[in-house]
N, C-alpha and C positions, 0 to 999 in steps of 0.2 A: 849499291855501294860506293860507287864514283859519284855519283850527284852527293853525296854525305860528304865525302872527301873533299870535292868540288866547293860546297858550303863551307866546310869547315877552313879551308886553305884562304877562301874570300875574308872569312870570320877573323883569321888570325892576320893577315894582311892590313885591312882596315884597324884592326885594333893596334897593332904594331906602329901604324903612319900617327894616330890619335893620338897615344900614349908618346910617341916621340916630341910630338909636338907640343904636349901642355908637361911633359915632366923633363924634358930636355935631353940631352946627351949621355948622364948620368943618373937617367932615369931607373934602370934596370937596379944599379947599385944604390940607390937609395932606396926604392922597394924594398928590395930584401934587407936592408939596414933596419927598416922602418917596422917593418910587419914579422922579422924574423930575430932582432935583439929581443931575449927574455929580460923581462924586469916588470914593474909594476908599471901602468899606463894610469895617466889621468881618467881616462873614461874607460871603463868595462864595455864589450862587444853587446850589450843590453842598452846602451845611451843611444838617445835620440840623434846627438850629434854624428854619430856614426852611420846612421841610416841617410842621414841628410848629405854627409859630404862624401859618403861613397856612391852617390846615383849620379845618373847622367843630367839629370834637372840642373846642376852644378854649372853647366854650359851658360846657359841662359841666366841663370842668378846670378851669376861672375859680368856678364855684360851690362843687366839692370845695375847691378851695383856701382860700376865705373861711372855709369852714365849720372846716378844719382849723387854718389860722392862728387864729382863735378859740381853741382851747384852751390860748394860753399866756396867764395871766393878765396880763402886763405887757403884751402886744403887744397884746390886746384893749382891755384900761385905755386904750392910747393911740388905737386905732379909735374907741372910745366917745368919750373924749373932747376928739379934734379932728378926726378925719375927715368930717364932715358925711352919714355914709353915708346915716342917716333922712332929713336933711333935703333932698340933695341925691345919691340914690343913682345916678341915670345920668349927674350928673356926675361924680362917682368913676369909676364905669366907663369914663367917654369918657377920663377921664386918665392913666386905667390902659391902657386899650388903645392910645391914643396913643403915650405910651411903649415898649411893648413894641412895636410898629411901627416905631418911629423907632430904637429900637436892633437891632431885626431887620432890618429894610431901607432905612434912611437909611444918608447919608451918615457916616463915621466922626466928622467935624467936628459934626453934627445927634446924633449920639447922643451924643457929649461931653455937650453942653450939657443935652440932657435929663437925663442924669446927674447934670451940676452944680448944676441946678435940685432935682432930686429931693433930693440931697444938702442943699441949703441948707433944704429946708421939716426934713428931718430934725431939723437942728441946732435949727429953733425948738420944735419938740413935745417938751415936759418935761411932768413932772405926777405925780399918786403915786396910784397903785391904790386902789381902796375898801380893800384889806388894809394900808394906808398904806406899802407898799414905792414907790419912787421909780422912776419909768421914763422914757427918753431913746430917742427914736426912732433916735437915732443909734447908740445901745449897739451896738456889733458884734455881742454874743452875742443882740441880739433880730434884727437884723439877718438874722442865721444862719438862725435859726428861719423867719422869715417866707422867706427864699431859699429854703430844702429844702422848705417845705411847697407850694411852688409848683412848684417844678420836680417834685417827685413827681406832682403834680395833672395838670399838663400832659402831662407821658408817659404817665402812666396811662391817662387820656382817650383821648391818640391812640392809645396800642396797642388801646386795646378800640372805640372809634369812627371812628379816622381812616380816609381815604380808601387809605390806602398806609402802614402799620404800620410801622415800622423794623426791623430785622433787631439781633440784641446789639451788633454793632459802631457800630450808628446810634445805639441806646439812649447806651451810652457815651458818643459826640460829642455828641448833644444836651447831655448833663449839662456834658461840659465847654466846650460853645461859652456856656451859661447863667453858668458860671464865670466867663468873660469879662466878662460884664453884672456879675455879682457883687461881683469885684475892683474894678471901678469904682465902685459903691455904698460902699464901704467894708469888704465882708463877708471875713473873714479867713479863711483856709483851707475854701474852698467845695470841695465833693463835685465830681470828675472823673470817676465812672463811678457804675455802681449800687450796687455793694459798700459803697462810699464813702460813698452817700446813704443804703443800708439804717441802714449804723451810726453817722451822725451822728441820724438819725430816731429809732432807739433810745435812743440818748445824752440826747436831749431829753425822752424819755417819763416821767421822774419828776416834773419840772416841770410838766408838762401837767396840767390839770384844768378842768371846767365852770363858770367864774364865773356870776353871775346875769347879768352883760352879755354873755357869751358864749350863755346861752340865750336870752335877749330877742333878737340878734342874729340865732339860728337859725331864731326862728319868724317874723321878718320877711322874712328870705331866702326862706323856705321855701312860708311859709303867707300872708305880707301884702306882695307884692311891689306896688310902685306902679307897676300896667297895667291898661291897659283890660281888658274882661271877654274881649272876642274874641282876648285875647293869653293869658289865663291857663291853658288848656289846654294849648298848646304847651309855655309854663314851665313848668308841674306834671312833663311828663315831664323836660324837663333838670334840674328839682330833685330827681327822684327818681330818675335814674341817677346823678346826683351825689352823694347820699346813698347810692347801692350801690354807689358804687366809692370809701367809706372804709372803712376796716381795722377789726372788730371794736373794738378800743380804742379809737377816736376817735366811734364811733356811741353805745354805751353810755355816757358821760357825757352828752353833747348829748341823752339820750333818744329816740334815733332808733333802733327797733327794728327786725331783719330778720325781714321774714314769708318762711319757706323756702317755695321753689316761684315765688313769686308774681315774684321780681325773675328768675331766670331764665326765665320765660316770658313774661311781660307786659312788664316795665318795661325789660329792655336791649333787645328787639326794637323796641317802643315809640323807645327810645332811638337807636338804631342807624336806624330809619327818619325822625325828624326831622332827627336830623344829615344825612344823604342830601339833604332836602328841603331844608335851610338851605344845603348846600353847594352845590345847585343854582341859586339864587338869587340867592346870592352870586356865582356863575362867569359874567360873560357869555359869552352865547351866541356858538358860531362865526358867521362873516362865512357869508350864503349863498354856496351854489356858483355860482362865476362873476360873483358879487359885484365 
């Protein structure tokens, strides 16, 4: 009994700490509103997007998405100039995680409100990249790149580290689910299956390169995260698996070499073990028998 209580206490404490990091001080209030408000949703409980976004593999998928998205010079310039990812990286993570939670699990009304807020922010984000090229965060072409990099990253991380990987139809269903959110955000012609997603990523590749801002962002994300020392080792495992999930054409310009054998033998098993631990910590334990 004492051992059971001790294990439950460790789980509760770790779960609370992780949730506070990704959801912020308003996390409990937002969670109650997202899951407790009655009303129609964009996605029913059977939809693949709920399985993917409710899994701990999102920690790795989110880091991979940031690295992949940074390869578009105009998207990276907008992030470097306006996002505050250096000064307030946890705030940015918390806003992103809340948006994903609301659009995935919240009511249709709340999801639309979240989308409207993001679109209003995008309208204000304008500037020029160091190359002199103008950028606008509401540019449909840039929005689509950010979307497909995110969808590809979340899906691939889920298929490698998720508790219940999707079958082929489920993978295509996830991409279709995400297209609903993309269209609401102003993304033109988002992909609806794996073939369309791969074709779009290939079409963007001639535009991609690692600017100084992208290299700085990669170093910040991978080597200088704003974390206490006790959290840096687990974070390093997540980051290493995010890098391992990138295609070679994305790793090379970011100067992230592959070490043959090490990823397969050490990095990926450690990533699976850590993801299982996060999932265990963030899943409430079952009630005691007869309680």
